[in-house]
HTML snippet that shows the backbone in 3Dmol.js (N, CA, C, O; Angstrom):
<script src="https://3Dmol.org/build/3Dmol-min.js"></script>
<div id="view" style="width:600px;height:400px;position:relative"></div>
<script>
const pdb = `
ATOM      1  N   MET A   1     -24.324  53.648 -22.072  1.00  0.00           N
ATOM      2  CA  MET A   1     -23.647  52.716 -21.196  1.00  0.00           C
ATOM      3  C   MET A   1     -23.854  51.288 -21.708  1.00  0.00           C
ATOM      4  O   MET A   1     -22.917  50.491 -21.760  1.00  0.00           O
ATOM      5  N   GLU A   2     -25.091  50.985 -22.082  1.00  0.00           N
ATOM      6  CA  GLU A   2     -25.406  49.647 -22.560  1.00  0.00           C
ATOM      7  C   GLU A   2     -24.607  49.290 -23.812  1.00  0.00           C
ATOM      8  O   GLU A   2     -24.080  48.184 -23.927  1.00  0.00           O
ATOM      9  N   VAL A   3     -24.524  50.233 -24.743  1.00  0.00           N
ATOM     10  CA  VAL A   3     -23.811  50.000 -25.996  1.00  0.00           C
ATOM     11  C   VAL A   3     -22.350  49.681 -25.710  1.00  0.00           C
ATOM     12  O   VAL A   3     -21.798  48.742 -26.283  1.00  0.00           O
ATOM     13  N   ALA A   4     -21.722  50.448 -24.834  1.00  0.00           N
ATOM     14  CA  ALA A   4     -20.308  50.245 -24.522  1.00  0.00           C
ATOM     15  C   ALA A   4     -20.077  48.898 -23.852  1.00  0.00           C
ATOM     16  O   ALA A   4     -19.153  48.176 -24.227  1.00  0.00           O
ATOM     17  N   LEU A   5     -20.890  48.551 -22.881  1.00  0.00           N
ATOM     18  CA  LEU A   5     -20.707  47.295 -22.159  1.00  0.00           C
ATOM     19  C   LEU A   5     -20.964  46.086 -23.058  1.00  0.00           C
ATOM     20  O   LEU A   5     -20.255  45.084 -22.962  1.00  0.00           O
ATOM     21  N   GLU A   6     -21.963  46.171 -23.923  1.00  0.00           N
ATOM     22  CA  GLU A   6     -22.232  45.069 -24.849  1.00  0.00           C
ATOM     23  C   GLU A   6     -21.110  44.902 -25.870  1.00  0.00           C
ATOM     24  O   GLU A   6     -20.887  43.798 -26.368  1.00  0.00           O
ATOM     25  N   ALA A   7     -20.402  45.984 -26.186  1.00  0.00           N
ATOM     26  CA  ALA A   7     -19.308  45.923 -27.154  1.00  0.00           C
ATOM     27  C   ALA A   7     -18.004  45.430 -26.532  1.00  0.00           C
ATOM     28  O   ALA A   7     -17.027  45.205 -27.246  1.00  0.00           O
ATOM     29  N   GLY A   8     -17.977  45.259 -25.205  1.00  0.00           N
ATOM     30  CA  GLY A   8     -16.773  44.730 -24.575  1.00  0.00           C
ATOM     31  C   GLY A   8     -16.088  45.667 -23.602  1.00  0.00           C
ATOM     32  O   GLY A   8     -15.001  45.353 -23.119  1.00  0.00           O
ATOM     33  N   ALA A   9     -16.693  46.818 -23.297  1.00  0.00           N
ATOM     34  CA  ALA A   9     -16.091  47.750 -22.332  1.00  0.00           C
ATOM     35  C   ALA A   9     -16.125  47.137 -20.936  1.00  0.00           C
ATOM     36  O   ALA A   9     -17.031  46.373 -20.603  1.00  0.00           O
ATOM     37  N   ASP A  10     -15.133  47.479 -20.129  1.00  0.00           N
ATOM     38  CA  ASP A  10     -15.056  46.995 -18.752  1.00  0.00           C
ATOM     39  C   ASP A  10     -15.871  47.856 -17.801  1.00  0.00           C
ATOM     40  O   ASP A  10     -16.447  47.350 -16.837  1.00  0.00           O
ATOM     41  N   ASP A  11     -15.920  49.165 -18.071  1.00  0.00           N
ATOM     42  CA  ASP A  11     -16.610  50.086 -17.168  1.00  0.00           C
ATOM     43  C   ASP A  11     -16.951  51.368 -17.902  1.00  0.00           C
ATOM     44  O   ASP A  11     -16.299  51.731 -18.881  1.00  0.00           O
ATOM     45  N   VAL A  12     -17.980  52.047 -17.420  1.00  0.00           N
ATOM     46  CA  VAL A  12     -18.373  53.363 -17.929  1.00  0.00           C
ATOM     47  C   VAL A  12     -18.501  54.276 -16.715  1.00  0.00           C
ATOM     48  O   VAL A  12     -19.273  53.996 -15.799  1.00  0.00           O
ATOM     49  N   ILE A  13     -17.742  55.370 -16.712  1.00  0.00           N
ATOM     50  CA  ILE A  13     -17.711  56.298 -15.575  1.00  0.00           C
ATOM     51  C   ILE A  13     -18.316  57.626 -16.011  1.00  0.00           C
ATOM     52  O   ILE A  13     -17.910  58.196 -17.023  1.00  0.00           O
ATOM     53  N   THR A  14     -19.287  58.117 -15.247  1.00  0.00           N
ATOM     54  CA  THR A  14     -19.899  59.422 -15.511  1.00  0.00           C
ATOM     55  C   THR A  14     -19.276  60.444 -14.566  1.00  0.00           C
ATOM     56  O   THR A  14     -19.265  60.250 -13.351  1.00  0.00           O
ATOM     57  N   HIS A  15     -18.759  61.529 -15.132  1.00  0.00           N
ATOM     58  CA  HIS A  15     -18.110  62.580 -14.352  1.00  0.00           C
ATOM     59  C   HIS A  15     -19.106  63.691 -14.010  1.00  0.00           C
ATOM     60  O   HIS A  15     -20.171  63.786 -14.620  1.00  0.00           O
ATOM     61  N   ASP A  16     -18.755  64.525 -13.038  1.00  0.00           N
ATOM     62  CA  ASP A  16     -19.622  65.613 -12.577  1.00  0.00           C
ATOM     63  C   ASP A  16     -19.974  66.608 -13.685  1.00  0.00           C
ATOM     64  O   ASP A  16     -21.051  67.205 -13.666  1.00  0.00           O
ATOM     65  N   ASP A  17     -19.061  66.786 -14.654  1.00  0.00           N
ATOM     66  CA  ASP A  17     -19.311  67.753 -15.727  1.00  0.00           C
ATOM     67  C   ASP A  17     -20.197  67.184 -16.841  1.00  0.00           C
ATOM     68  O   ASP A  17     -20.432  67.853 -17.847  1.00  0.00           O
ATOM     69  N   GLY A  18     -20.692  65.944 -16.664  1.00  0.00           N
ATOM     70  CA  GLY A  18     -21.567  65.335 -17.658  1.00  0.00           C
ATOM     71  C   GLY A  18     -20.837  64.475 -18.674  1.00  0.00           C
ATOM     72  O   GLY A  18     -21.476  63.768 -19.453  1.00  0.00           O
ATOM     73  N   SER A  19     -19.520  64.522 -18.682  1.00  0.00           N
ATOM     74  CA  SER A  19     -18.763  63.697 -19.616  1.00  0.00           C
ATOM     75  C   SER A  19     -18.728  62.257 -19.114  1.00  0.00           C
ATOM     76  O   SER A  19     -18.923  61.989 -17.928  1.00  0.00           O
ATOM     77  N   ILE A  20     -18.475  61.341 -20.039  1.00  0.00           N
ATOM     78  CA  ILE A  20     -18.348  59.946 -19.642  1.00  0.00           C
ATOM     79  C   ILE A  20     -17.002  59.408 -20.095  1.00  0.00           C
ATOM     80  O   ILE A  20     -16.432  59.866 -21.085  1.00  0.00           O
ATOM     81  N   GLU A  21     -16.512  58.440 -19.360  1.00  0.00           N
ATOM     82  CA  GLU A  21     -15.242  57.795 -19.659  1.00  0.00           C
ATOM     83  C   GLU A  21     -15.529  56.305 -19.798  1.00  0.00           C
ATOM     84  O   GLU A  21     -16.096  55.687 -18.897  1.00  0.00           O
ATOM     85  N   VAL A  22     -15.138  55.742 -20.920  1.00  0.00           N
ATOM     86  CA  VAL A  22     -15.367  54.332 -21.178  1.00  0.00           C
ATOM     87  C   VAL A  22     -14.024  53.615 -21.079  1.00  0.00           C
ATOM     88  O   VAL A  22     -13.067  53.976 -21.765  1.00  0.00           O
ATOM     89  N   LEU A  23     -13.960  52.607 -20.229  1.00  0.00           N
ATOM     90  CA  LEU A  23     -12.730  51.849 -20.018  1.00  0.00           C
ATOM     91  C   LEU A  23     -12.870  50.453 -20.622  1.00  0.00           C
ATOM     92  O   LEU A  23     -13.884  49.780 -20.436  1.00  0.00           O
ATOM     93  N   SER A  24     -11.841  50.036 -21.342  1.00  0.00           N
ATOM     94  CA  SER A  24     -11.839  48.693 -21.919  1.00  0.00           C
ATOM     95  C   SER A  24     -10.403  48.205 -22.015  1.00  0.00           C
ATOM     96  O   SER A  24      -9.457  48.982 -21.885  1.00  0.00           O
ATOM     97  N   ALA A  25     -10.258  46.927 -22.241  1.00  0.00           N
ATOM     98  CA  ALA A  25      -8.939  46.365 -22.486  1.00  0.00           C
ATOM     99  C   ALA A  25      -8.445  46.891 -23.836  1.00  0.00           C
ATOM    100  O   ALA A  25      -9.256  47.168 -24.720  1.00  0.00           O
ATOM    101  N   PRO A  26      -7.140  47.031 -24.004  1.00  0.00           N
ATOM    102  CA  PRO A  26      -6.631  47.521 -25.288  1.00  0.00           C
ATOM    103  C   PRO A  26      -7.099  46.687 -26.484  1.00  0.00           C
ATOM    104  O   PRO A  26      -7.287  47.216 -27.580  1.00  0.00           O
ATOM    105  N   THR A  27      -7.281  45.406 -26.272  1.00  0.00           N
ATOM    106  CA  THR A  27      -7.722  44.546 -27.370  1.00  0.00           C
ATOM    107  C   THR A  27      -9.170  44.813 -27.770  1.00  0.00           C
ATOM    108  O   THR A  27      -9.568  44.478 -28.885  1.00  0.00           O
ATOM    109  N   GLU A  28      -9.957  45.404 -26.892  1.00  0.00           N
ATOM    110  CA  GLU A  28     -11.361  45.697 -27.162  1.00  0.00           C
ATOM    111  C   GLU A  28     -11.596  47.144 -27.587  1.00  0.00           C
ATOM    112  O   GLU A  28     -12.719  47.521 -27.924  1.00  0.00           O
ATOM    113  N   PHE A  29     -10.540  47.950 -27.571  1.00  0.00           N
ATOM    114  CA  PHE A  29     -10.666  49.392 -27.826  1.00  0.00           C
ATOM    115  C   PHE A  29     -11.388  49.696 -29.136  1.00  0.00           C
ATOM    116  O   PHE A  29     -12.357  50.454 -29.153  1.00  0.00           O
ATOM    117  N   GLU A  30     -10.920  49.112 -30.215  1.00  0.00           N
ATOM    118  CA  GLU A  30     -11.479  49.430 -31.531  1.00  0.00           C
ATOM    119  C   GLU A  30     -12.938  48.996 -31.644  1.00  0.00           C
ATOM    120  O   GLU A  30     -13.755  49.730 -32.200  1.00  0.00           O
ATOM    121  N   ALA A  31     -13.275  47.822 -31.131  1.00  0.00           N
ATOM    122  CA  ALA A  31     -14.657  47.341 -31.203  1.00  0.00           C
ATOM    123  C   ALA A  31     -15.598  48.247 -30.407  1.00  0.00           C
ATOM    124  O   ALA A  31     -16.701  48.554 -30.859  1.00  0.00           O
ATOM    125  N   VAL A  32     -15.161  48.669 -29.230  1.00  0.00           N
ATOM    126  CA  VAL A  32     -15.984  49.553 -28.397  1.00  0.00           C
ATOM    127  C   VAL A  32     -16.152  50.904 -29.078  1.00  0.00           C
ATOM    128  O   VAL A  32     -17.255  51.449 -29.119  1.00  0.00           O
ATOM    129  N   GLN A  33     -15.067  51.442 -29.609  1.00  0.00           N
ATOM    130  CA  GLN A  33     -15.132  52.735 -30.286  1.00  0.00           C
ATOM    131  C   GLN A  33     -16.079  52.676 -31.489  1.00  0.00           C
ATOM    132  O   GLN A  33     -16.887  53.584 -31.685  1.00  0.00           O
ATOM    133  N   GLN A  34     -15.984  51.633 -32.280  1.00  0.00           N
ATOM    134  CA  GLN A  34     -16.850  51.500 -33.452  1.00  0.00           C
ATOM    135  C   GLN A  34     -18.315  51.342 -33.053  1.00  0.00           C
ATOM    136  O   GLN A  34     -19.197  51.892 -33.712  1.00  0.00           O
ATOM    137  N   ALA A  35     -18.582  50.596 -31.982  1.00  0.00           N
ATOM    138  CA  ALA A  35     -19.959  50.414 -31.519  1.00  0.00           C
ATOM    139  C   ALA A  35     -20.550  51.735 -31.042  1.00  0.00           C
ATOM    140  O   ALA A  35     -21.713  52.030 -31.316  1.00  0.00           O
ATOM    141  N   LEU A  36     -19.759  52.529 -30.330  1.00  0.00           N
ATOM    142  CA  LEU A  36     -20.239  53.825 -29.855  1.00  0.00           C
ATOM    143  C   LEU A  36     -20.523  54.770 -31.024  1.00  0.00           C
ATOM    144  O   LEU A  36     -21.533  55.473 -31.028  1.00  0.00           O
ATOM    145  N   GLU A  37     -19.631  54.781 -32.010  1.00  0.00           N
ATOM    146  CA  GLU A  37     -19.831  55.644 -33.170  1.00  0.00           C
ATOM    147  C   GLU A  37     -21.038  55.188 -33.996  1.00  0.00           C
ATOM    148  O   GLU A  37     -21.767  56.021 -34.535  1.00  0.00           O
ATOM    149  N   ALA A  38     -21.252  53.873 -34.098  1.00  0.00           N
ATOM    150  CA  ALA A  38     -22.408  53.345 -34.825  1.00  0.00           C
ATOM    151  C   ALA A  38     -23.716  53.733 -34.130  1.00  0.00           C
ATOM    152  O   ALA A  38     -24.757  53.859 -34.775  1.00  0.00           O
ATOM    153  N   ALA A  39     -23.651  53.922 -32.806  1.00  0.00           N
ATOM    154  CA  ALA A  39     -24.832  54.336 -32.041  1.00  0.00           C
ATOM    155  C   ALA A  39     -25.018  55.847 -32.049  1.00  0.00           C
ATOM    156  O   ALA A  39     -25.927  56.365 -31.400  1.00  0.00           O
ATOM    157  N   GLY A  40     -24.157  56.562 -32.785  1.00  0.00           N
ATOM    158  CA  GLY A  40     -24.273  58.016 -32.892  1.00  0.00           C
ATOM    159  C   GLY A  40     -23.562  58.781 -31.799  1.00  0.00           C
ATOM    160  O   GLY A  40     -23.797  59.977 -31.628  1.00  0.00           O
ATOM    161  N   LEU A  41     -22.696  58.112 -31.054  1.00  0.00           N
ATOM    162  CA  LEU A  41     -21.948  58.769 -29.980  1.00  0.00           C
ATOM    163  C   LEU A  41     -20.527  59.052 -30.456  1.00  0.00           C
ATOM    164  O   LEU A  41     -19.721  58.132 -30.594  1.00  0.00           O
ATOM    165  N   LYS A  42     -20.224  60.309 -30.705  1.00  0.00           N
ATOM    166  CA  LYS A  42     -18.906  60.717 -31.184  1.00  0.00           C
ATOM    167  C   LYS A  42     -18.040  61.173 -30.007  1.00  0.00           C
ATOM    168  O   LYS A  42     -18.431  62.089 -29.284  1.00  0.00           O
ATOM    169  N   PRO A  43     -16.880  60.558 -29.800  1.00  0.00           N
ATOM    170  CA  PRO A  43     -16.029  60.944 -28.664  1.00  0.00           C
ATOM    171  C   PRO A  43     -15.260  62.236 -28.928  1.00  0.00           C
ATOM    172  O   PRO A  43     -14.902  62.538 -30.066  1.00  0.00           O
ATOM    173  N   ASP A  44     -15.013  62.988 -27.866  1.00  0.00           N
ATOM    174  CA  ASP A  44     -14.135  64.155 -27.961  1.00  0.00           C
ATOM    175  C   ASP A  44     -12.691  63.687 -28.102  1.00  0.00           C
ATOM    176  O   ASP A  44     -11.866  64.366 -28.712  1.00  0.00           O
ATOM    177  N   GLY A  45     -12.398  62.542 -27.543  1.00  0.00           N
ATOM    178  CA  GLY A  45     -11.068  61.969 -27.625  1.00  0.00           C
ATOM    179  C   GLY A  45     -11.142  60.485 -27.347  1.00  0.00           C
ATOM    180  O   GLY A  45     -11.975  60.026 -26.566  1.00  0.00           O
ATOM    181  N   ALA A  46     -10.264  59.738 -27.994  1.00  0.00           N
ATOM    182  CA  ALA A  46     -10.216  58.291 -27.781  1.00  0.00           C
ATOM    183  C   ALA A  46      -8.768  57.858 -27.925  1.00  0.00           C
ATOM    184  O   ALA A  46      -8.111  58.174 -28.917  1.00  0.00           O
ATOM    185  N   GLU A  47      -8.274  57.129 -26.927  1.00  0.00           N
ATOM    186  CA  GLU A  47      -6.888  56.683 -26.975  1.00  0.00           C
ATOM    187  C   GLU A  47      -6.669  55.488 -26.058  1.00  0.00           C
ATOM    188  O   GLU A  47      -7.395  55.277 -25.086  1.00  0.00           O
ATOM    189  N   VAL A  48      -5.647  54.718 -26.399  1.00  0.00           N
ATOM    190  CA  VAL A  48      -5.192  53.643 -25.525  1.00  0.00           C
ATOM    191  C   VAL A  48      -4.111  54.252 -24.650  1.00  0.00           C
ATOM    192  O   VAL A  48      -3.160  54.849 -25.154  1.00  0.00           O
ATOM    193  N   THR A  49      -4.254  54.105 -23.356  1.00  0.00           N
ATOM    194  CA  THR A  49      -3.299  54.714 -22.436  1.00  0.00           C
ATOM    195  C   THR A  49      -3.053  53.792 -21.251  1.00  0.00           C
ATOM    196  O   THR A  49      -3.783  52.822 -21.047  1.00  0.00           O
ATOM    197  N   MET A  50      -2.042  54.094 -20.488  1.00  0.00           N
ATOM    198  CA  MET A  50      -1.737  53.350 -19.268  1.00  0.00           C
ATOM    199  C   MET A  50      -2.585  53.938 -18.142  1.00  0.00           C
ATOM    200  O   MET A  50      -2.706  55.157 -18.021  1.00  0.00           O
ATOM    201  N   ARG A  51      -3.171  53.069 -17.321  1.00  0.00           N
ATOM    202  CA  ARG A  51      -4.004  53.518 -16.208  1.00  0.00           C
ATOM    203  C   ARG A  51      -3.658  52.666 -14.997  1.00  0.00           C
ATOM    204  O   ARG A  51      -3.703  51.438 -15.075  1.00  0.00           O
ATOM    205  N   PRO A  52      -3.311  53.300 -13.871  1.00  0.00           N
ATOM    206  CA  PRO A  52      -2.917  52.520 -12.690  1.00  0.00           C
ATOM    207  C   PRO A  52      -4.097  51.794 -12.054  1.00  0.00           C
ATOM    208  O   PRO A  52      -5.234  52.262 -12.107  1.00  0.00           O
ATOM    209  N   GLU A  53      -3.809  50.651 -11.456  1.00  0.00           N
ATOM    210  CA  GLU A  53      -4.842  49.923 -10.719  1.00  0.00           C
ATOM    211  C   GLU A  53      -5.035  50.509  -9.329  1.00  0.00           C
ATOM    212  O   GLU A  53      -6.111  50.384  -8.743  1.00  0.00           O
ATOM    213  N   SER A  54      -3.998  51.148  -8.800  1.00  0.00           N
ATOM    214  CA  SER A  54      -4.107  51.799  -7.495  1.00  0.00           C
ATOM    215  C   SER A  54      -3.359  53.127  -7.547  1.00  0.00           C
ATOM    216  O   SER A  54      -2.411  53.284  -8.316  1.00  0.00           O
ATOM    217  N   ASN A  55      -3.786  54.073  -6.732  1.00  0.00           N
ATOM    218  CA  ASN A  55      -3.156  55.389  -6.670  1.00  0.00           C
ATOM    219  C   ASN A  55      -2.496  55.604  -5.316  1.00  0.00           C
ATOM    220  O   ASN A  55      -2.884  55.003  -4.314  1.00  0.00           O
ATOM    221  N   VAL A  56      -1.491  56.472  -5.308  1.00  0.00           N
ATOM    222  CA  VAL A  56      -0.806  56.852  -4.083  1.00  0.00           C
ATOM    223  C   VAL A  56      -0.994  58.352  -3.914  1.00  0.00           C
ATOM    224  O   VAL A  56      -0.607  59.133  -4.783  1.00  0.00           O
ATOM    225  N   GLU A  57      -1.583  58.751  -2.802  1.00  0.00           N
ATOM    226  CA  GLU A  57      -1.806  60.175  -2.555  1.00  0.00           C
ATOM    227  C   GLU A  57      -0.571  60.784  -1.905  1.00  0.00           C
ATOM    228  O   GLU A  57      -0.058  60.274  -0.909  1.00  0.00           O
ATOM    229  N   LEU A  58      -0.111  61.878  -2.484  1.00  0.00           N
ATOM    230  CA  LEU A  58       1.041  62.595  -1.947  1.00  0.00           C
ATOM    231  C   LEU A  58       0.629  64.021  -1.624  1.00  0.00           C
ATOM    232  O   LEU A  58      -0.109  64.649  -2.383  1.00  0.00           O
ATOM    233  N   ALA A  59       1.107  64.528  -0.498  1.00  0.00           N
ATOM    234  CA  ALA A  59       0.788  65.896  -0.086  1.00  0.00           C
ATOM    235  C   ALA A  59       2.039  66.566   0.450  1.00  0.00           C
ATOM    236  O   ALA A  59       3.025  65.903   0.774  1.00  0.00           O
ATOM    237  N   GLY A  60       1.990  67.880   0.540  1.00  0.00           N
ATOM    238  CA  GLY A  60       3.085  68.639   1.132  1.00  0.00           C
ATOM    239  C   GLY A  60       4.390  68.503   0.367  1.00  0.00           C
ATOM    240  O   GLY A  60       4.422  68.598  -0.860  1.00  0.00           O
ATOM    241  N   ASP A  61       5.477  68.276   1.120  1.00  0.00           N
ATOM    242  CA  ASP A  61       6.807  68.172   0.516  1.00  0.00           C
ATOM    243  C   ASP A  61       6.915  67.007  -0.457  1.00  0.00           C
ATOM    244  O   ASP A  61       7.590  67.114  -1.481  1.00  0.00           O
ATOM    245  N   ASP A  62       6.254  65.891  -0.145  1.00  0.00           N
ATOM    246  CA  ASP A  62       6.302  64.737  -1.040  1.00  0.00           C
ATOM    247  C   ASP A  62       5.676  65.074  -2.395  1.00  0.00           C
ATOM    248  O   ASP A  62       6.200  64.687  -3.439  1.00  0.00           O
ATOM    249  N   SER A  63       4.567  65.786  -2.371  1.00  0.00           N
ATOM    250  CA  SER A  63       3.907  66.192  -3.598  1.00  0.00           C
ATOM    251  C   SER A  63       4.794  67.140  -4.409  1.00  0.00           C
ATOM    252  O   SER A  63       4.895  67.015  -5.630  1.00  0.00           O
ATOM    253  N   THR A  64       5.424  68.071  -3.731  1.00  0.00           N
ATOM    254  CA  THR A  64       6.310  69.034  -4.394  1.00  0.00           C
ATOM    255  C   THR A  64       7.496  68.325  -5.031  1.00  0.00           C
ATOM    256  O   THR A  64       7.845  68.603  -6.178  1.00  0.00           O
ATOM    257  N   ARG A  65       8.111  67.416  -4.296  1.00  0.00           N
ATOM    258  CA  ARG A  65       9.256  66.667  -4.838  1.00  0.00           C
ATOM    259  C   ARG A  65       8.847  65.807  -6.029  1.00  0.00           C
ATOM    260  O   ARG A  65       9.581  65.717  -7.014  1.00  0.00           O
ATOM    261  N   MET A  66       7.698  65.186  -5.944  1.00  0.00           N
ATOM    262  CA  MET A  66       7.230  64.355  -7.050  1.00  0.00           C
ATOM    263  C   MET A  66       6.981  65.209  -8.287  1.00  0.00           C
ATOM    264  O   MET A  66       7.321  64.801  -9.397  1.00  0.00           O
ATOM    265  N   GLN A  67       6.392  66.390  -8.108  1.00  0.00           N
ATOM    266  CA  GLN A  67       6.134  67.270  -9.243  1.00  0.00           C
ATOM    267  C   GLN A  67       7.440  67.718  -9.885  1.00  0.00           C
ATOM    268  O   GLN A  67       7.534  67.790 -11.110  1.00  0.00           O
ATOM    269  N   LYS A  68       8.442  68.019  -9.075  1.00  0.00           N
ATOM    270  CA  LYS A  68       9.752  68.403  -9.618  1.00  0.00           C
ATOM    271  C   LYS A  68      10.368  67.257 -10.406  1.00  0.00           C
ATOM    272  O   LYS A  68      10.936  67.472 -11.477  1.00  0.00           O
ATOM    273  N   LEU A  69      10.258  66.034  -9.877  1.00  0.00           N
ATOM    274  CA  LEU A  69      10.786  64.858 -10.577  1.00  0.00           C
ATOM    275  C   LEU A  69      10.070  64.660 -11.911  1.00  0.00           C
ATOM    276  O   LEU A  69      10.714  64.406 -12.929  1.00  0.00           O
ATOM    277  N   LEU A  70       8.760  64.773 -11.910  1.00  0.00           N
ATOM    278  CA  LEU A  70       8.000  64.635 -13.151  1.00  0.00           C
ATOM    279  C   LEU A  70       8.389  65.697 -14.174  1.00  0.00           C
ATOM    280  O   LEU A  70       8.508  65.402 -15.363  1.00  0.00           O
ATOM    281  N   ASP A  71       8.588  66.933 -13.713  1.00  0.00           N
ATOM    282  CA  ASP A  71       8.998  68.014 -14.612  1.00  0.00           C
ATOM    283  C   ASP A  71      10.344  67.711 -15.261  1.00  0.00           C
ATOM    284  O   ASP A  71      10.524  67.933 -16.458  1.00  0.00           O
ATOM    285  N   VAL A  72      11.292  67.201 -14.470  1.00  0.00           N
ATOM    286  CA  VAL A  72      12.624  66.879 -14.996  1.00  0.00           C
ATOM    287  C   VAL A  72      12.531  65.752 -16.014  1.00  0.00           C
ATOM    288  O   VAL A  72      13.143  65.824 -17.079  1.00  0.00           O
ATOM    289  N   ILE A  73      11.769  64.710 -15.690  1.00  0.00           N
ATOM    290  CA  ILE A  73      11.639  63.580 -16.602  1.00  0.00           C
ATOM    291  C   ILE A  73      10.959  64.005 -17.900  1.00  0.00           C
ATOM    292  O   ILE A  73      11.398  63.608 -18.980  1.00  0.00           O
ATOM    293  N   GLU A  74       9.901  64.799 -17.817  1.00  0.00           N
ATOM    294  CA  GLU A  74       9.179  65.242 -19.012  1.00  0.00           C
ATOM    295  C   GLU A  74      10.029  66.140 -19.897  1.00  0.00           C
ATOM    296  O   GLU A  74       9.801  66.199 -21.106  1.00  0.00           O
ATOM    297  N   ASP A  75      11.001  66.839 -19.325  1.00  0.00           N
ATOM    298  CA  ASP A  75      11.866  67.729 -20.104  1.00  0.00           C
ATOM    299  C   ASP A  75      12.945  66.988 -20.883  1.00  0.00           C
ATOM    300  O   ASP A  75      13.595  67.583 -21.743  1.00  0.00           O
ATOM    301  N   LEU A  76      13.152  65.705 -20.602  1.00  0.00           N
ATOM    302  CA  LEU A  76      14.150  64.936 -21.333  1.00  0.00           C
ATOM    303  C   LEU A  76      13.714  64.754 -22.782  1.00  0.00           C
ATOM    304  O   LEU A  76      12.546  64.475 -23.054  1.00  0.00           O
ATOM    305  N   ASP A  77      14.652  64.911 -23.710  1.00  0.00           N
ATOM    306  CA  ASP A  77      14.331  64.841 -25.134  1.00  0.00           C
ATOM    307  C   ASP A  77      13.798  63.481 -25.560  1.00  0.00           C
ATOM    308  O   ASP A  77      12.936  63.407 -26.436  1.00  0.00           O
ATOM    309  N   ASP A  78      14.290  62.410 -24.959  1.00  0.00           N
ATOM    310  CA  ASP A  78      13.902  61.067 -25.378  1.00  0.00           C
ATOM    311  C   ASP A  78      12.589  60.584 -24.756  1.00  0.00           C
ATOM    312  O   ASP A  78      12.103  59.510 -25.109  1.00  0.00           O
ATOM    313  N   VAL A  79      12.016  61.351 -23.850  1.00  0.00           N
ATOM    314  CA  VAL A  79      10.793  60.939 -23.161  1.00  0.00           C
ATOM    315  C   VAL A  79       9.580  61.438 -23.943  1.00  0.00           C
ATOM    316  O   VAL A  79       9.454  62.628 -24.229  1.00  0.00           O
ATOM    317  N   GLN A  80       8.681  60.494 -24.285  1.00  0.00           N
ATOM    318  CA  GLN A  80       7.475  60.864 -25.006  1.00  0.00           C
ATOM    319  C   GLN A  80       6.281  60.990 -24.067  1.00  0.00           C
ATOM    320  O   GLN A  80       5.506  61.941 -24.175  1.00  0.00           O
ATOM    321  N   ASP A  81       6.125  60.049 -23.155  1.00  0.00           N
ATOM    322  CA  ASP A  81       5.014  60.058 -22.210  1.00  0.00           C
ATOM    323  C   ASP A  81       5.522  59.632 -20.844  1.00  0.00           C
ATOM    324  O   ASP A  81       6.443  58.822 -20.738  1.00  0.00           O
ATOM    325  N   VAL A  82       4.918  60.181 -19.803  1.00  0.00           N
ATOM    326  CA  VAL A  82       5.265  59.809 -18.431  1.00  0.00           C
ATOM    327  C   VAL A  82       3.982  59.341 -17.751  1.00  0.00           C
ATOM    328  O   VAL A  82       2.981  60.057 -17.727  1.00  0.00           O
ATOM    329  N   TYR A  83       4.026  58.144 -17.205  1.00  0.00           N
ATOM    330  CA  TYR A  83       2.879  57.581 -16.489  1.00  0.00           C
ATOM    331  C   TYR A  83       3.261  57.397 -15.034  1.00  0.00           C
ATOM    332  O   TYR A  83       4.386  56.998 -14.732  1.00  0.00           O
ATOM    333  N   HIS A  84       2.336  57.684 -14.131  1.00  0.00           N
ATOM    334  CA  HIS A  84       2.585  57.495 -12.709  1.00  0.00           C
ATOM    335  C   HIS A  84       1.256  57.253 -12.007  1.00  0.00           C
ATOM    336  O   HIS A  84       0.191  57.462 -12.587  1.00  0.00           O
ATOM    337  N   ASN A  85       1.324  56.818 -10.774  1.00  0.00           N
ATOM    338  CA  ASN A  85       0.098  56.547 -10.026  1.00  0.00           C
ATOM    339  C   ASN A  85      -0.044  57.482  -8.833  1.00  0.00           C
ATOM    340  O   ASN A  85      -0.779  57.182  -7.892  1.00  0.00           O
ATOM    341  N   ALA A  86       0.652  58.608  -8.867  1.00  0.00           N
ATOM    342  CA  ALA A  86       0.595  59.570  -7.753  1.00  0.00           C
ATOM    343  C   ALA A  86      -0.568  60.539  -7.955  1.00  0.00           C
ATOM    344  O   ALA A  86      -0.804  61.031  -9.058  1.00  0.00           O
ATOM    345  N   VAL A  87      -1.283  60.800  -6.869  1.00  0.00           N
ATOM    346  CA  VAL A  87      -2.307  61.839  -6.855  1.00  0.00           C
ATOM    347  C   VAL A  87      -1.694  62.979  -6.046  1.00  0.00           C
ATOM    348  O   VAL A  87      -1.517  62.859  -4.833  1.00  0.00           O
ATOM    349  N   LEU A  88      -1.371  64.078  -6.713  1.00  0.00           N
ATOM    350  CA  LEU A  88      -0.656  65.182  -6.087  1.00  0.00           C
ATOM    351  C   LEU A  88      -1.621  66.214  -5.547  1.00  0.00           C
ATOM    352  O   LEU A  88      -2.538  66.649  -6.244  1.00  0.00           O
ATOM    353  N   SER A  89      -1.410  66.603  -4.298  1.00  0.00           N
ATOM    354  CA  SER A  89      -2.223  67.664  -3.696  1.00  0.00           C
ATOM    355  C   SER A  89      -1.306  68.556  -2.878  1.00  0.00           C
ATOM    356  O   SER A  89      -0.223  68.140  -2.466  1.00  0.00           O
ATOM    357  N   GLU A  90      -1.735  69.749  -2.652  1.00  0.00           N
ATOM    358  CA  GLU A  90      -0.938  70.726  -1.915  1.00  0.00           C
ATOM    359  C   GLU A  90      -1.125  70.587  -0.437  1.00  0.00           C
ATOM    360  O   GLU A  90      -0.525  71.335   0.335  1.00  0.00           O
TER     361      GLU A  90
END
`;
const viewer = $3Dmol.createViewer("view");
viewer.addModel(pdb, "pdb");
viewer.setStyle({}, {cartoon: {color: "spectrum"}});
viewer.zoomTo();
viewer.render();
</script>
């Protein structure tokens, strides 16, 4: 955690399964990644991605409709990635 924060990370999140997630600004991504690797910490995955500042919880019919919409959008040939801030639950 210390290594990541000193290298410019914004936050370090520890998950229940023991994995950690390091969040940083896109401009700090490479410096944080290099600092972690220099400290002997090899990531399973590292990428710059879009992350919402707030989430919207959807349940029931709203969740089902949102999932159908996402499926249709993802099936389009020109779509590479789909980002959303919905938390879908049944």
